VMD Tcl script that draws the C-alpha trace (Angstrom):
set ca {
  {104.24 68.76 103.07}
  {102.43 65.66 104.18}
  {102.58 65.02 107.89}
  {103.22 61.58 109.23}
  {102.31 60.09 112.55}
  {102.30 56.44 113.54}
  {101.44 54.78 116.80}
  {102.26 51.27 117.88}
  {101.15 50.51 121.41}
  {100.37 47.28 123.18}
  {98.88 46.80 126.59}
  {100.66 44.71 129.16}
  {98.97 41.42 129.93}
  {100.06 41.70 133.56}
  {97.04 43.38 135.15}
  {98.26 42.52 138.65}
  {101.07 45.05 138.43}
  {100.50 47.80 141.01}
  {102.78 50.20 139.15}
  {100.38 52.15 136.93}
  {103.11 54.28 135.47}
  {103.59 53.65 131.75}
  {106.46 54.53 129.49}
  {106.09 55.59 125.87}
  {108.76 56.36 123.34}
  {107.98 59.36 121.15}
  {110.19 60.01 118.14}
  {110.15 63.30 116.21}
  {112.21 63.49 113.04}
  {111.58 65.04 109.61}
  {113.22 62.00 107.99}
  {111.41 59.44 110.12}
  {110.89 57.21 107.08}
  {114.53 56.93 106.03}
  {115.95 53.41 105.76}
  {118.17 53.84 108.83}
  {115.32 55.23 110.91}
  {112.95 52.43 109.90}
  {115.54 49.87 111.02}
  {115.94 51.69 114.34}
  {112.15 51.79 114.77}
  {112.02 48.01 114.31}
  {114.61 47.63 117.06}
  {112.62 49.90 119.40}
  {109.43 47.93 118.73}
  {111.13 44.79 119.98}
  {111.36 46.12 123.54}
  {109.05 49.13 123.95}
  {105.31 48.89 124.60}
  {104.36 52.15 122.92}
  {106.20 53.83 120.04}
  {104.71 57.06 118.69}
  {106.37 58.51 115.57}
  {105.98 62.07 114.25}
  {107.47 64.12 111.46}
  {105.42 67.23 112.30}
  {106.65 69.31 115.24}
  {103.28 70.87 116.10}
  {101.43 67.54 116.08}
  {104.11 66.02 118.29}
  {103.95 68.88 120.77}
  {100.14 68.68 120.93}
  {100.29 64.94 121.50}
  {102.83 65.25 124.34}
  {100.71 67.89 126.05}
  {97.70 65.56 125.85}
  {99.47 62.61 127.50}
  {98.45 61.94 131.10}
  {100.84 63.33 133.69}
  {100.91 59.80 135.17}
  {102.58 58.48 132.01}
  {106.27 58.84 131.28}
  {107.69 59.84 127.90}
  {111.11 58.95 126.58}
  {111.55 61.45 123.75}
  {113.87 60.93 120.78}
  {114.24 64.00 118.58}
  {116.38 65.16 115.69}
  {118.78 67.98 116.47}
  {117.01 70.63 114.40}
  {113.58 69.82 115.83}
  {115.10 69.48 119.29}
  {116.22 73.10 119.37}
  {112.66 74.17 118.56}
  {110.58 71.83 120.70}
  {112.61 71.10 123.84}
  {112.16 74.61 125.33}
  {108.38 74.24 124.80}
  {107.89 70.77 126.31}
  {110.75 70.48 128.79}
  {108.71 71.36 131.87}
  {105.99 68.77 131.18}
  {105.87 66.31 134.08}
  {105.41 63.38 131.70}
  {108.80 63.98 130.01}
  {111.15 61.47 131.66}
  {114.20 61.79 129.39}
  {115.19 63.26 126.02}
  {117.66 61.89 123.50}
  {118.92 63.94 120.56}
  {119.37 61.70 117.52}
  {121.80 63.52 115.26}
  {125.24 63.15 113.72}
  {126.43 66.58 114.90}
  {126.47 65.74 118.60}
  {129.04 68.39 119.53}
  {126.90 71.25 118.19}
  {123.73 70.02 119.87}
  {125.51 69.32 123.15}
  {126.28 73.04 123.43}
  {122.66 74.22 123.47}
  {121.23 71.10 125.16}
  {123.52 71.01 128.19}
  {121.21 73.40 130.06}
  {118.47 70.73 130.04}
  {119.06 68.02 132.65}
  {116.59 65.60 131.04}
  {118.63 65.57 127.80}
  {120.90 62.53 127.86}
}
mol new
graphics top color blue
foreach p $ca { graphics top sphere $p radius 0.5 }
foreach p [lrange $ca 0 end-1] q [lrange $ca 1 end] { graphics top cylinder $p $q radius 0.2 }
display resetview
């Protein structure tokens, strides 16, 4: 299986901003290249400074652990990957919020309700 990772980040031109905290959106999904997901990625790119896309769970986890604790991650994950990765990365300070992107919301709500950061 070929792994896929893509990063699109742009620096803010406002260097006078005293808030050094940065937000990144990280998306983990085995079908990251589906037509629907590509359209959603385009929408995210219109308002997010940094979009990091993964289809490999281990690479995504390693990347999140390498992000500075001063940065903030908004994490979008498929339901099946979410069950595997959320327990491993949940306590990272840089994780600001987690969104499960899946059609079976009722099933995933059951296991995810114990995690406050999951929206």
